C-alpha positions as CSV (number, residue, x, y, z in Angstrom):
1,M,4.2,-26.3,2.2
2,K,3.4,-23.7,5.2
3,K,5.7,-20.6,5.0
4,S,6.1,-17.8,7.6
5,L,2.6,-15.5,8.7
6,F,2.2,-14.8,5.2
7,L,2.5,-18.2,3.2
8,G,-0.1,-19.9,5.0
9,S,-3.3,-19.2,2.8
10,A,-6.4,-20.5,1.5
11,L,-8.4,-19.9,-1.9
12,S,-10.6,-17.2,0.1
13,L,-7.8,-15.1,0.7
14,L,-7.3,-13.5,-2.3
15,C,-9.7,-11.0,-4.2
16,T,-8.3,-11.4,-8.0
17,S,-5.7,-13.3,-9.7
18,L,-2.8,-10.7,-8.5
19,L,-4.4,-10.4,-4.7
20,V,-8.4,-11.0,-4.6
21,G,-9.0,-14.3,-5.8
22,A,-12.5,-15.4,-7.7
23,G,-15.0,-16.1,-5.6
24,C,-13.7,-14.1,-2.9
25,R,-16.4,-11.8,-1.0
26,S,-17.0,-8.3,-2.0
27,T,-18.4,-5.9,0.0
28,G,-19.7,-3.8,-2.9
29,T,-21.8,-6.7,-3.9
30,S,-23.0,-7.7,-0.7
31,I,-27.1,-8.7,-0.3
32,E,-29.0,-6.3,1.7
33,P,-30.8,-7.8,4.8
34,T,-34.2,-8.8,4.5
35,V,-35.2,-8.4,8.1
36,Q,-35.6,-5.4,10.1
37,P,-31.6,-3.8,10.8
38,K,-30.9,-3.8,14.5
39,P,-29.7,-0.3,16.1
40,I,-25.8,-0.2,16.1
41,E,-24.3,-1.4,18.8
42,K,-21.6,0.7,20.4
43,P,-18.3,0.7,18.9
44,T,-15.0,-0.8,20.3
45,T,-12.5,1.8,20.3
46,I,-9.3,0.7,18.7
47,P,-6.7,3.5,20.0
48,P,-3.7,4.5,17.6
49,T,-0.5,2.2,18.4
50,G,3.0,2.9,17.6
51,S,4.6,-0.6,17.9
52,I,5.9,-0.6,14.2
53,D,9.2,0.6,13.8
54,V,9.6,3.4,11.4
55,V,13.2,3.3,10.3
56,P,14.4,5.0,6.8
57,S,16.0,2.9,4.0
58,T,19.4,1.6,4.8
59,S,20.1,-0.7,1.4
60,A,22.7,0.9,-0.7
61,A,22.7,-1.4,-3.5
62,K,20.4,-1.1,-6.3
63,R,18.5,-4.2,-7.3
64,P,15.9,-4.7,-10.1
65,L,12.7,-4.2,-8.3
66,L,9.8,-7.1,-8.7
67,T,6.4,-6.7,-9.2
68,I,3.7,-9.2,-9.4
69,E,4.0,-9.6,-13.1
70,T,7.5,-9.5,-13.3
71,A,8.1,-12.4,-10.3
72,T,5.5,-14.7,-12.1
73,Q,7.4,-14.1,-15.6
74,K,11.3,-14.7,-14.0
75,F,9.9,-17.4,-11.3
76,G,6.9,-18.9,-12.1
77,E,3.8,-18.7,-10.0
78,T,4.8,-21.2,-7.2
79,T,8.5,-21.1,-7.1
80,E,10.3,-19.1,-4.0
81,P,13.6,-17.3,-4.8
82,L,16.1,-17.9,-2.1
83,G,16.5,-15.9,1.1
84,F,12.9,-13.8,0.1
85,R,12.4,-11.6,3.2
86,Y,8.9,-10.7,4.6
87,D,9.3,-9.1,7.5
88,L,7.2,-6.2,9.0
89,K,9.1,-4.9,12.0
90,Q,11.3,-2.4,10.2
91,I,9.7,-0.2,7.7
92,E,9.3,3.2,6.4
93,W,6.3,5.0,5.5
94,R,5.4,6.6,2.0
95,N,2.5,8.7,0.7
96,Y,0.0,7.4,-2.1
97,E,-2.2,10.3,-3.7
98,G,-4.9,9.1,-6.1
99,I,-7.9,10.7,-8.1
100,N,-10.3,9.8,-5.2
101,V,-8.1,8.5,-2.3
102,A,-4.8,9.6,-0.6
103,F,-2.8,7.1,2.3
104,S,0.2,6.2,4.1
105,Y,1.4,3.0,3.1
106,P,4.7,0.9,4.6
107,Y,7.6,-0.3,2.5
108,S,10.9,-1.7,3.2
109,D,14.1,-2.1,0.6
110,Q,14.8,-5.1,2.7
111,W,12.0,-6.8,0.9
112,G,13.0,-9.8,-1.4
113,N,16.2,-11.1,-1.6
114,A,19.9,-10.1,-2.5
115,E,19.4,-10.0,-5.8
116,Y,16.0,-8.3,-6.4
117,G,14.0,-5.9,-4.6
118,V,10.2,-5.2,-4.4
119,E,8.5,-2.2,-5.9
120,P,7.0,-0.1,-3.1
121,L,3.4,0.1,-4.8
122,E,0.9,-1.6,-7.8
123,T,-2.0,-0.3,-8.6
124,P,-3.8,-3.4,-10.6
125,A,-7.1,-3.4,-12.1
126,G,-8.9,-1.0,-9.5
127,F,-7.1,-2.2,-6.5
128,V,-3.7,-0.4,-4.8
129,V,-1.6,-3.2,-3.8
130,F,1.9,-3.2,-1.5
131,G,3.6,-4.8,1.2
132,P,5.6,-7.8,0.8
133,L,5.7,-10.0,-2.4
134,L,4.7,-13.6,-1.4
135,P,4.8,-16.4,-4.0
136,G,2.1,-19.2,-4.6
137,N,1.8,-22.5,-2.6
138,E,-0.1,-25.6,-2.7
139,L,-3.2,-24.0,-2.1
140,I,-2.9,-20.5,-3.9
141,Q,-1.1,-20.0,-7.3
142,G,0.3,-16.9,-8.4
143,W,2.4,-13.8,-6.4
144,R,0.5,-11.5,-4.5
145,R,1.1,-8.3,-2.2
146,V,0.1,-8.5,1.5
147,F,-1.7,-5.6,1.7
148,S,-4.4,-3.6,-0.3
149,V,-6.7,-0.4,-0.8
150,S,-9.7,-0.9,-2.8
151,K,-13.2,1.3,-3.8
152,T,-16.1,-0.6,-3.3
153,G,-19.8,0.1,-3.7
154,P,-21.8,2.5,-1.5
155,K,-22.8,0.8,1.7
156,S,-24.0,2.5,4.9
157,L,-22.7,1.4,8.2
158,E,-25.9,0.4,9.3
159,S,-26.2,-1.8,6.4
160,L,-22.5,-3.4,6.6
161,L,-23.1,-4.3,10.1
162,N,-26.5,-5.7,9.8
163,E,-26.2,-7.7,6.5
164,P,-26.1,-11.2,6.4
165,S,-23.1,-13.1,7.6
166,P,-19.9,-12.7,4.5
167,G,-19.0,-16.3,5.4
168,T,-18.5,-18.7,8.4
169,S,-15.5,-19.7,10.1
170,C,-13.8,-23.5,9.8
171,E,-16.0,-24.2,12.9
172,G,-19.2,-22.8,11.0
173,I,-19.5,-19.6,13.1
174,P,-20.9,-17.0,11.1
175,Q,-18.2,-13.9,10.5
176,K,-20.2,-10.9,10.5
177,Y,-18.6,-6.7,10.3
178,E,-18.1,-5.1,13.8
179,N,-18.5,-1.6,14.7
180,V,-15.0,-0.1,15.9
181,I,-13.5,3.4,16.3
182,V,-9.9,3.9,14.5
183,D,-8.4,7.4,15.1
184,G,-11.4,8.8,15.9
185,R,-13.3,7.3,12.9
186,Q,-16.1,4.8,13.2
187,I,-16.0,1.8,10.7
188,A,-16.8,-1.8,10.2
189,R,-14.2,-4.3,10.7
190,L,-14.2,-8.0,9.2
191,E,-11.9,-10.7,10.6
192,S,-12.4,-13.7,8.5
193,T,-10.6,-16.8,9.3
194,T,-10.5,-20.3,7.8
195,C,-9.2,-23.4,8.9
196,E,-5.4,-22.2,7.8
197,T,-5.4,-18.8,8.0
198,G,-7.7,-15.6,7.5
199,T,-7.7,-12.1,6.1
200,L,-8.8,-8.8,7.7
201,S,-10.4,-5.7,6.6
202,Y,-11.8,-2.3,7.4
203,V,-14.2,-0.8,5.3
204,I,-14.3,3.1,5.7
205,P,-18.1,4.3,4.4
206,G,-17.7,7.3,1.9
207,K,-20.4,9.8,0.3
208,T,-20.6,8.1,-2.9
209,N,-18.0,5.0,-2.5
210,N,-16.5,2.9,0.6
211,W,-12.9,2.0,0.6
212,E,-11.1,-1.4,2.2
213,V,-8.3,-1.7,3.7
214,S,-7.5,-5.4,3.8
215,S,-4.7,-7.4,4.7
216,I,-4.3,-11.4,3.3
217,S,-2.5,-12.2,7.0
218,I,-4.1,-11.8,10.3
219,E,-0.9,-12.8,12.0
220,G,2.0,-10.4,13.6
221,D,1.8,-6.6,13.3
222,A,-0.7,-6.9,10.1
223,D,-3.5,-5.5,12.1
224,E,-1.5,-2.6,13.6
225,I,-0.2,-1.6,9.8
226,L,-3.8,-1.7,8.8
227,K,-5.0,0.8,11.5
228,K,-2.0,3.1,10.9
229,I,-3.6,3.2,7.1
230,V,-7.0,3.6,7.9
231,A,-6.1,6.3,10.2
232,S,-4.1,8.4,7.5
233,L,-6.8,7.7,4.6
234,K,-8.7,10.5,3.2
235,I,-11.4,10.3,1.0
236,K,-11.4,13.1,-1.7
């Protein structure tokens, strides 16, 4: 069962039972390199983009809002309700402020279907997850959200760029972090692909911890949205 840009997934896409699955890469526990680190290559500058439409809420009807937990209870792990929408084009931006971090995140009251909407944001077990709510499929059981922000262990940009490969692609090509600049901030970017689809993440080094902004999709507008989240993120 291969859905839209979000529904084709592999086991490596998630990093908890909610979004990140067991056995996925964790930037906080990556093994340090045993060889002499190489100098950081000149970063690739990614300019801020404005391709995402920012629109106000238009839905007048009040619908019950689903979370990962309530969707699982109501529909099971792999059943998709009829008419569920996942569009990333028409979104509004909201603000999240936690104890250690603040950032802007996307939301659309059109996500869900005629009967149910989607909660703007959830905070399960050390993650902040948001975006469209996706059902499981033949590869991945359990509902999940497209985007996440999480705190990882402290690791310098030099270490991230020189650490052993977090994984390999379907063709066996090593997948490593690249040095990029988003909105004037030098960070590490990792696009991890499989034979089916992929994940995308940006790691922002902090003084005591790093912060990872991730998407379980690399298609469509997902990368543009991630860059906007990264540009807005402030570490306290």
